[in-house]
N, C-alpha and C positions, 0 to 999 in steps of 0.2 A: 768774214766777220769774226773778230775775236770777242767772245762773250766772257765777261768776268762775272762769276756767280756771286750774288749778294747773299751772304750767310746771316746778315743782321748784326754781326759783331766785328767784322774785319775792317782794317784800315785799307781803303781802296785807293787813296790818293797816291801812295808810294808806287803801287804797281801800275797805275794809269800813267804816272809821270815817266816811269821806266820805259814803257812801250812808246810813249810819245817821243822820247829821245831817239828811239829807233825808227821814227817815222810812221808808227802804227797808232791807229785810233782803236779804242775799245768801247764796247757797249756793256754797261753794268746792268744786270738784270736779275730778277727773281721769278721770271716767267719760264716755266718748263718748255713752252713752245719755242721761245727764242733759243733756249739751250739746245733743243733738238735741231734747230736750223743752223746753228753756228758751225763755222768751219774749224774753229779752234776754241778750246775752252780753258779758262783759268779758274781754279778753285783756290782763293787766296787764304792767307793765314795770319790772323791776330784774333785772340779771343779764347773762350772756354769751350771745350769739346762738347759738353752736354747741351749748352745753349745753341751752338751751331748745328749739331746733329738734329736737334729737335726742330729747328727752323727749316732745315732741308726737307725733313719729312712733312712738316705742316704745309709746305708750299708745293709738294709733289716734285721737288727737284731731285730727290734721291733716285727715283725711277728714271728720270731723264738722264742723269749722270751715268747710271749703270748701263743704259742703252747705248749711249755714245761711247763709253769705254769698251763695251763688247764689240762695237762696230769698228774699233781701232781709230777713232777720231783723235787728233792731236790734243793732248790734255797736259796742262801744267798745274801741279798742286804745290802749294808753298806752306811750309811749317804746319800750322793747324790743318791746312788742306791735305797734306800727306797723311796726317793722323786720321782725318775723316775718311780717307780711302780704306782704312784698315777695318778689321772686325770690331774693334772697340778700343777703349782706353781706360786705364786705372783711374784717370781723372774723373770719370763719370761711370762707375760700375753699373752694369745693367742697361746702359744706353748703347744701342747698336750703331756701328759705323756703316759705311757703304758696302763693306765686304769685297771690294774690288782687289784689295791686297790682303792676303792671308796673314794674320798676326794681330797681336794686341800690344798697344803702346804701354810701356811701363814707366813708372817714375824713376828718375835718375837716382843713383844710390846715395845712401847716407854717407857722410864723410866728405862730400864736396858741397860747395855753395850752390844752391838751387833757388831760383831759376839759373839756367846756363845762359848767361848774357854776355855778348861780346863776340870777338873774333876767334875762330878756331880753325885748325887745318883740316881741310877736306882731302882725303887720300883716295884717289880714283884708281880703279882697276884698269888693266890694259884694254879690257873690252868696252870701257865706257865711251859713249858717243857724245853726250851733251856736257858732261862735267870733266874737269881736269884737276890735278892736284894743285891746290892753292889755299889761301885763307879766305873765309867767308864769314858773314855776320849771322849769329844765331840768337834766338830768344825762345827757349823752351825748357819745360820741366819734365816732359814725358817724351819718350822716343821708342822706336823699334830697336830691340836688342839683337834680333836674328835676321839674317838675310831671307826675305820671303821667297818661296819657291817660284821659279820662273822669271825672276827679276835680277837685273844687274845692279849691284850695290856699291856705293862709295861710303867711306867710314870716317868717323872722327872719334875723339875720346874726351870724356869728362867723368873721371872716376871709373868708368868702364867704357869699352868700345860700344858705339851705337851707330845706327844707319844715318848717314848724312844726306844721302840721296839714293833713289832707286830709279831705274829706267827700263822700259820695255817697249820696243817699237817706237811709236811717236809719243809715248807717255813719259813724262819726267815728273818725279815728285821729290821735292827738296825739303829737308828739315831746316836747312838754312834759308835765308832770305836773299835770293839773287837781286831783287830790286833795291836792296840796301847794302850790297857787297861791291860797290864801286865799279871799276872797269871790269873786274873779273865777273861780277854778276851780269853786267851788260853783255859780255861775251856768251855766257850761258844762255841768256834769253835769245840772243841773235841766232845761236845754233838751233835752239828749239823752233825758231821761226823758219828754219831751213836755209839759212844764209851761210855760205862758206862750208868748209869741210867739217865733218863731225869727228874725224880722226885727229884729235889734238892732244892725245895723252903724252905727258912728259914724265919721265922717271922721277919719282919724288925725291927731293933732297932731304937728308937727315934733319930732323928738328924735334925738339922736345914735344911730347904730346900734351894736349890740354889747352885751356883758355889762355889767350895772350892778354897781358895787362894793357889797359886802355889809357890814352891821353885824350882828354875831352875839353875842347874850348867851350867856355860858357859865355853866352850873350845875354847879359842883363839888359832888358829892353823897357823903355818907357816912351810912349807916344810914337812908336814905330822906329825908334833910334836906339842904338846900342849905347849904354851909359856905364860908367864905372866910378866908384868912390872908395872910401875907407870906412869900414864898419857900417856899411849901408848908407853913409852920409856923404855930402859934398859931391853929388853925382855930376859927372862931366860927360860930354858927348864923345862917343868913340866910334861913330860910323854907322853905315847902313847894315842891317842884319844879314840880308841876302849876300851882299858883297863880302862881308866878313866870313860868312859860312863857306862860300866858294873858295876863298883864299885859304882857309884852314883845312878844308878837304884836300886841296892841292898839296898842302904841306904834309899830309898824312894823318890828319885827325881821324880818330876811330868813331867818333860820334859828335853831335852838336847838341848842346843844351840851351834852350831859350827859357829865361825866367822873366815874366812880366812883373817887374818890381813894384809897379804902381797899382796892379789889379786889386790886391787885398786891401791896401790902405784906402783906396778910393771906392771900394765896394763894388767893383765892376768885373766883367768877364775879361779873360785874356783876348787880345786883339787877334782874331783869326786870320785877318788879311796878311799880317806879318808871317804867320805860320805857313800859309799857302805860298807866299813868295819864297821863303826859305826852302820848303819842301820841293818846289819846282826847280830849285837851283842846285840841289845836292843829291848824292847817291849813297849816303850813309845814314845810319840811324839818327833819329831826331827825338829828343825828349823836350816836352813843353810843360811849364808850370806857371802858376800865378792865377788866382781867382777861380780855381776849380772847387766847386762846392757841391756838385751832384754828378750822378751818372750822365745826365744830359749834357752838362758842361764838358765832361770828358769825351763823350761821343762827338761833340762838336769839334774838339781839337783833333781827335783821331780822324774825323772826316776831312779836316783841313790838311792833314799830312803828318801829324804827330804819330810816333810809334809807341811812345810811352808818355804817361801823364804824371806830373809831379804834384803832390799835395802837401800842404804845410798847415796853415792856419785853420782851414776848414776841418782837417782831420783831428787836430788837437781839440777843437770845439765839439766835434761830433765823430768820435772814433769809428762808429759803424760805417762811415763813408768808405773806409779802406776795404771792408768786407764787401760792400755793395759793388765797388769798382772791380775787385778781384772776381766776384761771381759773374759780372757782366762781361769782362774782357780777358780774364786770366791774370794771375798775379804777376806775370812777366811784363805786364803793361803798367803796373802800379809802383810808383816811386814815392817813398816817404822822405820828404825834405825836412831836415832838422837843423835849425840855426841854434847852435849851442854856445852859451856864454858861461865862463867859469864863475862859480860862486862858492868860495871856500874850497872844500875838498871835492865838491861835485860840480856838475854842469847843469844849468837850467836851459830849457828849450824855449826860444823866443818865438813870438808870432807877430803878425801884422808888420812884416818887413823889419823885424828887430825892435819894434816899438814897445813891446810889453812881454811879460813872462806868461807862457802858456802851460808849461809843465815844470815842476820843480826838479825832476831828475831826467835829464835828456837820455841817459843810457838806458834807464828802465823804459822810457817811452819808445826807444828803438826796438827793444825786445817785444814790447806789447804790440807795436805796429806790425812787426813781422807776424806775430800770432794772429792778427786781424786780417792779414792779406797782403801786406806790402811785399813786393818781390825784390826791392832794392832800396838801400838807404843812401840818400844824398846828404852827407854830413858836412856842414859848413861851420868852421870855427869863427864865431862872431869876433872874438878877440884878435884873431889873426887876419881877418878879411881885409884885403887890400894893402896890408902892411909889407908884404914880400919878405917877411922875417921867418917864414916856414910855418908848416901846419902844426896844430896842437897835437903832438904825437901821443901823449897820455890819453887824451880824449879819443883819438882814433883807435888806439889799442883797446880801450875799454869797450867801445861799440863793436869792433870786430869780434871780440871775445864773447859778446852778449848775443850775437845774432848768427844765423846760418845762411843768410842771403848776401849777395854782393854789396860791398860798401864803396862809395865814391868819396874820396877825400877832397874837400874844398876849403879854400881860405888860406892865404898866407904864402902861396907858391911864388917864389921870387928867383930861384936858381934851379939849375938842373939837379943839384945835390938835394934840394928840398923834395923833388919828385921821387928820387931814389929812396930817400928816407921814408916817405909816406908809403911807397910800395913795399919796402922792407918791413914796415909796421903792420902790414896786412891789407892795405887797400887794394881793391880789385881794379880801381881806376883812379886817376887824379884829374881834378878839374882845374883849369887855368883860365885866367881872364886878363887882368891888367898887364901882366908880364908879356902876354901875346899882343894885346891891343896897342900897347905903347911901342911895340917893335923891339923890345929888349931881348926877346927870345922867339924861336920858331918851334913849331910842333916837331919838325924833322930833326932839328938840333937837339931837342929834349930826348927824342926817341933814340937817336944815335948814342947819346951819353948813357941812357938807361940800358941799351943793349950791350954797350961796352962794359957795364957793371954786372953783366950776367943775368939780366932780367929779360925774359922773352917778350918782345913786342912785335907788332906787325910793321914790317919795313916796306 
């Protein structure tokens, strides 16, 4: 039995689907007895250290996990799960971890955009059994900076080198998300399950260290179908969300974004059935937005398979929502979506699907949103949306300069040159929709051009 330990804040749908693809069923539990009886354990990762560590202690799961680890039971810890194995984290001073791994997780350094979101290179040592050198998907603000005694470490870099994975015996702890790292992540999970040879190390090829820029297809969804228009109007059908997502992953998409464009205007929740179908079909990160008004709404989407939740109208109307979401799930899960329209020398932030003005200064709202807990800004130029005339670069530069979190540029992408322009202006990722939906361009074609221009992307 593979037991997935319920910490109360983690996204479990992604990890369950990843094992299902390998023909394995998992049991999700918060019962210490079940944990002690399991043949293999998974401590998953999405959320805030303090909330998760407190939940483990309250349910008596901390003792059960320590016992199983001491007995050498196969254990997989993912992202927050790795941090919970440690003595503690600067994210929650004074809150003890499990102490299975000696060391304290520290915040990533000033000078780089944090959270560390997206794909980065994992560099494995020759002695690694479970991981090899390749790109993997990360979502973290804290990390181990030193190799813990008695463990074999793999490394990555974001401002400073930090531990990407550690392994000892049958225990593997990954700061990256294998369940969201495509075929590479599937191979890591397969080796942890004991399938095939563990000796898979390949000498790393030279590559610039640090986060790779992301190309992100966006699926605007209404009534379970992908739609697309111009400046949020004249929406036309563009296919099935799950089928589109699978196609874009095969082309090399780094992430998928689903935005329920009717949820806010109609005053309803995002349709979770669509989220479940897309999550079951893909092996890369998934961001979902539209109709998120509370922690409970976000929890529902995370439970259905989202890895991050995007908020717009509800955050403008009640900014404390951003702090509530960050406290519950960690800021790496919180995306502030801003639909910005030029008004004179500034830009205003629109709400309710672009139907009205929510904030007079979109750039100031981005900075405030970061301060309240947003871990990423999804910046859509309303003026450029659907036009394929290029992103509003002055808007993009203004927001990039105003915040210290990753920024996704959305709206107006029509050519490969537009993508390069947005990335050169400081975007960490570029969202594309109609140019992909209509078949005018492919993700791989865009990436090949971006790479030829000297910008590092995952190939």
